C-alpha positions, -999 to 999 in steps of 0.1 A, spaced: 39 333 -547 67 324 -523 98 310 -540 110 275 -532 146 261 -530 156 225 -529 191 219 -513 210 187 -511 234 177 -483 216 198 -455 226 178 -425 257 200 -418 279 227 -433 270 247 -463 237 229 -468 224 235 -433 236 272 -434 221 277 -468 187 262 -457 186 285 -427 195 316 -448 168 310 -475 142 303 -448 151 335 -430 148 354 -463 112 342 -466 116 312 -490 101 278 -488 129 254 -482 132 217 -491 162 206 -470 173 172 -481 198 148 -465 206 111 -463 193 108 -428 163 131 -422 163 124 -385 194 146 -383 174 176 -396 151 181 -367 162 217 -360 155 226 -397 122 208 -397 110 229 -367 113 261 -388 84 275 -407 81 266 -444 108 240 -442 103 204 -455 131 180 -445 132 151 -470 153 121 -475 176 123 -506 207 103 -510 224 112 -543 236 76 -546 199 64 -545 181 76 -577 147 65 -563 152 88 -533 160 117 -557 127 112 -576 107 109 -544 122 140 -528 116 161 -559 80 149 -561 75 157 -523 89 192 -529 65 200 -557 35 184 -538 42 204 -507 50 238 -522 37 237 -557 70 244 -575 107 245 -573 125 278 -583 161 270 -573 181 238 -570 213 239 -549 235 209 -555 256 209 -524 261 173 -513 297 161 -516 328 149 -499 365 148 -505 389 118 -509 424 125 -496 455 104 -501 478 90 -527 461 80 -560 480 48 -565 468 33 -533 431 44 -536 408 15 -544 386 18 -575 355 15 -553 364 47 -535 371 65 -567 337 54 -580 321 67 -548 339 100 -551 324 105 -586 290 90 -577 285 116 -550 302 147 -564 293 143 -600 269 115 -610 246 121 -581 245 159 -589 236 150 -625 208 127 -613 193 154 -591 196 180 -618 180 157 -644 151 150 -620 144 188 -615 149 199 -652 115 187 -665 98 210 -639 121 239 -648 115 233 -685 78 234 -680 80 266 -661 106 281 -685 124 293 -654 147 281 -627 183 283 -613 207 255 -608 235 263 -583 263 238 -582 287 239 -553 322 234 -566 355 242 -548 388 259 -553 399 224 -561 377 227 -592 399 256 -604 435 247 -593 449 214 -580 466 204 -549 486 172 -540 470 144 -521 434 153 -534 437 143 -570 404 125 -571 385 153 -554 400 177 -579 391 154 -607 354 153 -596 352 191 -592 370 198 -625 344 176 -641 316 194 -622 329 228 -636 330 215 -672 296 200 -669 280 231 -654 295 254 -680 283 233 -709 249 228 -693 245 266 -689 245 269 -727 219 242 -731 195 256 -705 198 293 -713 174 290 -742 148 277 -717 151 305 -693 171 283 -668 203 296 -653 233 276 -641 257 290 -614 289 276 -599 300 286 -564 336 280 -555 345 279 -518 379 274 -503 388 266 -467 359 267 -443 360 259 -406 323 254 -397 316 224 -418 318 186 -415 338 183 -447 372 183 -430 361 156 -406 349 132 -433 379 139 -455 402 131 -425 383 98 -419 387 89 -456 424 97 -454 429 76 -423 415 46 -442 439 49 -471 473 33 -471 506 47 -481 534 30 -500 569 34 -484 582 52 -515 556 80 -510 562 85 -472 587 114 -476 563 131 -500 532 126 -478 551 140 -447 562 170 -466 528 176 -482 511 174 -448 536 201 -435 527 223 -465 490 220 -458 495 227 -421 513 259 -430 485 269 -454 458 263 -428 477 283 -402 483 313 -425 448 317 -439 417 333 -424 390 306 -431 355 316 -439 323 303 -422 295 282 -437 272 312 -432 295 334 -453 294 308 -481 256 306 -478 254 343 -485 273 338 -518 250 309 -527 220 331 -521 234 358 -542 242 334 -571 206 321 -569 189 354 -568 210 381 -585 193 375 -619 225 379 -639 242 356 -664 274 354 -642 285 318 -641 312 315 -614 313 330 -579 344 327 -558 330 323 -523 360 327 -499 389 351 -499 416 326 -491 416 311 -526 414 343 -546 452 344 -552 452 308 -565 422 314 -587 438 346 -601 470 327 -608 450 301 -627 427 324 -646 447 356 -651 483 345 -658 501 323 -683 504 285 -678 541 288 -670 535 316 -644 507 296 -629 527 264 -625 557 283 -610 533 301 -586 517 268 -574 550 248 -572 565 275 -550 535 274 -526 520 239 -525 546 215 -539 564 197 -510 601 204 -508 620 171 -503 655 166 -491 
C-alpha cells in the first residue's frame, strides 16, 4: 500500500517543497493550504490532493482530514508546517497579534494533531513531524513572541512523544534556521512594518537590525528543498530520534545552548546577537 502524508502550509516554502519531495518519492500527498487555488501546480501532480486547511478554522481541519482518508484510505505521516513569525518590540505588540501568533504556530498545530490522532491510534501507527525553528532552541531579540511559540511547540512535542510511543506513533521535531527560498521572511517583514516602536527603543532597534544584517551576510542560507530532505528523513527513518537540526547555520547556536553551561551559553549569545549600544 502506498503511504500517505498530510502537510499543512503547502502554498510556499517548506510545505510546497516537502509536498513535491514526498510525491517524487512515490507517496500520496495531501497538500493543504488556506487558499487551495494557489496550489494548482501541486494539484497537477499524480497522487496529490490539494485541500483547504486553515489552522485557525477547526472545521476546515476536520474536513481536510476526512477528505484525505476518503481519497487515499489512510494517513501515515502528518507534517505540521504552517506558521509565521512576529517581529518587533514586545511592549508595542497588540494582544490580538500575540494571540494570532500562538493560534497559528501552536494551537492550530494542536488542533490538526488532535484531528489525526484517532486515525493513528486506530492503526497503532503514524508519525507526527512538527516544524520548529532555531528560535525554539535559542532566543534572539525582536522575535520574543515567535520564540515563545516555538519553545512551546518544542515542549509540547517532547511531552506528546511519551504519550504516543505506547500506541506506536512517533513524534519528530525539525529545527530549521535561515532559509532563502521561503515566503517566511516576506510575511515576517510585513508584520514588522505594521508594528510601532517607542522612542526609548529606537537605538536598540537600530542596533539589533545591524546585528541581524551582519548575521544574514555571514551565513550560507539553506534552501527549502534541503529542509524538505530533513523532514522526509525524520518521517521515514524509523528511529526514536526526536530532534533534527535542519540547517548548518544554526548548529553553533544549538550546540552552545545544548552542550555548554548556562553561563557559557549566555556569554556566547550576548557576544554575537546582543546589540552594542553607545
